[in-house]
N, C-alpha and C positions, 0 to 999 in steps of 0.2 A: 525244449527240443531245438536242435540246431536248425538254422534257416534252410540249409540244403535238404534236410529231411522233410521240412514243411513243404518245400516246393515239390519234391519227388512224390510225396503222398498226394498232393493236390493234382499233379500231372496224371497219376494213375487213376484217381477218383474221377476226374473230369472225362477221361477217355472211356472208362467203363460206363459212365453215365451216357456218353455219346452212343455207345453200342446199344444200350437199352432204348434210347430215343430212336435210333435208326430202325429197330424192330417195331416200334410203335407206328412208324410211317405207313405200315400196311393197313392200319385201322383208321387213322386220322391224318390229315395233311401236315406237312412240316410246320406251317405257321401256327396250327393249333397246338402242336407239341411244344413249340417255343412259348406259347402262352401258358401252357400248363407248367412248364419249367419255371418261368419267372413268377407266376402267381403263387405256386406252392412254396417256392424259395422265400418270397417276400413274406408270406403268411407265417412260415416257421420262424424267420428272423424277427418279425414284429412281436410274436408271442414270446420268444425267448429273451428279447431285449426291450420290452415295452417301456419300462421306467427310464432307462438311459435314452431311449429314442424320444420320449416325451420331453425330457430335460433338454436334450440337444435342440429339438425343434423350437422349444420355448426360448432357448438361449439365442438361436439365430434371429428370431423375431425381436427379442429384447435388445440385442446388440446391433440389429440392422446390418448383420454381416452379409451383405449382398454378394461379396466376392466368394465367400465360403459357400453360400447357397448356389452360386453359379457353377462352382467347381463340382459339387456333389450332383447337381442337376445334369451337368454335362457328362459326368460319370454314368449316371443312370441312363441317359440317352444312348451313350456308347454301348452299354450292356445290351440294350434292346436291339440296336442295329447289329452288333456283333453276333448275338445269339440267333437273330432272325436270318442273317446272311449265311452263317455256317451251317444251320440246319437245312437251308435251301440247297447248299452245296452237298451235304451228306446224302440228300435224296437223289442226287444226280451222279456223283462220282465217289470212288472209294474213300473211306475215312482217312487213310494215311495220306492220300494225295491232297484232299481238302485241307487238312491241318498243315501240310507242307507249304501250300500256297499261302495259308493264313500267316505263316511264320516269316514271310517277307516283311510284315509290319514290324515285329520286334527286331528284325535285322536292320531296318531303317533307324530305329531308336539307337541301336548300338553304334551304327556308323555315324549318326548325327552327333553323338557325344564324343567322337574322336576327331583328332586333327591330323591324322597320319594318312599319307597318300596310299599306303598299302591297303587301306580299307576299301579302296575302289576295287581291288582284286576280289575281296570278299563279296562285293555286290555282283561282280561279273560271275563269280562262282555260283551265286544263288540262282542264276539263270533267268529265263524269260517267264513271266507270269503276271497275274494281276495281284497287286499287293492289297490285301484287305487292311487298309490303314486303321480300321477300328481297333485292330489288335495293338497297334502302336499307341493309339489314344488310350486304350485300356491300361497299359503299363504306366503312362504318364499321369493319367487322372486318378488311377488307383493309389499311386504313391502320394499324390497331392491330397487326396481325400484322407488317407491314413494319417497324414501330418496335421490335418485340421480338426479331425474328430477322434475322440478317444474310443478305444475298444472297437466294436463292430458297428457303432452307431452310424457312421458315415456310409458304410456299405449297406446297412439296412435302409437308409433313406434313398440311396441310389437304386437299390433293388425295388423299392416301392415306386420310384419314378419309372423304371423300366417296365414294371408290371402294368402300370397305367397306360404307358405309351403303346404297349402291344395289344391292348384290349380290342380295338377294332379289327385288326388282322386275325387275332386268335379266335375271337367269337365268330366272325364271318366264316372262317375256314372250318371250325370244328362243330359249330351248332350244338344241338342237343347231345351229340356223342360225347361231349366233354363231361356230361353228368353221369356217365356209366361208372359204376364202382371200380371195375377193373382198370379202366383208363385213368381214373383219378388216382388209384394206387400206384400205377406205373408213373404217372406225372409227379407224384410225391417223391418216388425213388429217384427220378431224374433230377428233380429240384435239389434234393439233398446231395446226390453224387456229383452233379455238374455245376452247381452254383454255391450252395451253402458251405459245403466242406472245402472245395478248392479255393473259392474267393476269400474265405476267412483266413485260410492258411497263407495264401499269397499276399494278402493285405498285411499280415503280421511279418512275413518275410521281407516285404518291401520297406517296412519300417526299420529293418535291421541291416540291410545291405543296399548298395547302390543299384540303380536300375540296370546298369550294364552287367553287373555280376548276376543279377536275377536272370538276365537274358541268356547267359551261359548255361545256367541250370535248366532253363526252359527249353533249350535246344534239343533236349531229349524227347520232347512231346511228339514230334512227327513219327519217330520210331515206335513209341508207345501206341500211338493212334493206329499205325499200320498193323502192329501185332494184335491189338484189340479187334480191328476189322477182320483180321484173318481168323482169330479164335471164335469171336462171337457172331460174325456175319458171313464167314466163309469168303471174304474178299481176298482173292489172290492177286498179287502184283507181279508185273513182268520185271525182268532184271533191270531194264532201263528205268523203270519207275522207282525201284529200290535205290538205284544209283542217284536219281534225282533227289530223293529224300535225304540220302547221305550228304549230297552236295549242299543242300540248304542247311542241314544240321551243322556241317563243318563251317559254312559261311557265318551262321549266327554265332557259333561259339568262338570262331576266330576273330570276328569283328568286335565282339564284346570283350574278349580277352585282350585284344589290342588296345581297347579303350581303357581298360584297367591299368595296363602298363604305361600308356602315354600320359595318364593323369596321376600316376602314383606320386610324383614329387610334389603335387599340389596338396596332397592330403595332410 
């Protein structure tokens, strides 16, 4: 499957999962939904890749590969922070707006990889907002993890770290409600749609294309998020809000594309 198709499939999957998660906020707090997402995703990935996971963990200990361990642990911590933060945002503002703000992080990655002054214009076009830098760290650490660990083993270890980190917040927020069958089933769906499927596809795509090219394709995500919010949650946006989403999308794609062109002779 071409990397572009992998990324597009992941984008749609993660935003549909976000729509399901937002509906669950009426029953349990966002922190609890974050916990369900990470716990179920980690459980599925551990069961599916138990043997490679065991071999890679044993290899880390045997080789004393502390740098590799630090990278995958940092990736896991980033997943925990990123998921917790974005779900808190989903509970307060429309899906499309939250994802648009989140994409100032990938924009920073694209601009940082370029040496052209014109990329400052892309930053200006992105407008004012708080950059969720965890999104930028996600791209960098996901790519580094994919290079150090075969298959999805690195992602599984990172997901396990994220699941452990989120335990205090998730359990405190959700309590016994987390044990209800309906909530558990919804959590499993969210874990699959928002974590297992998209993260696995994105990890594979990042093995095959530069991070800046990945950023171009991912610039579709704010628009997909806005459409999912409209269809699944009835979140309507003003014309100015749609314009803001388009600005960030153009900025992300433009900066990433400029990075590709400016570095093409080095390839």
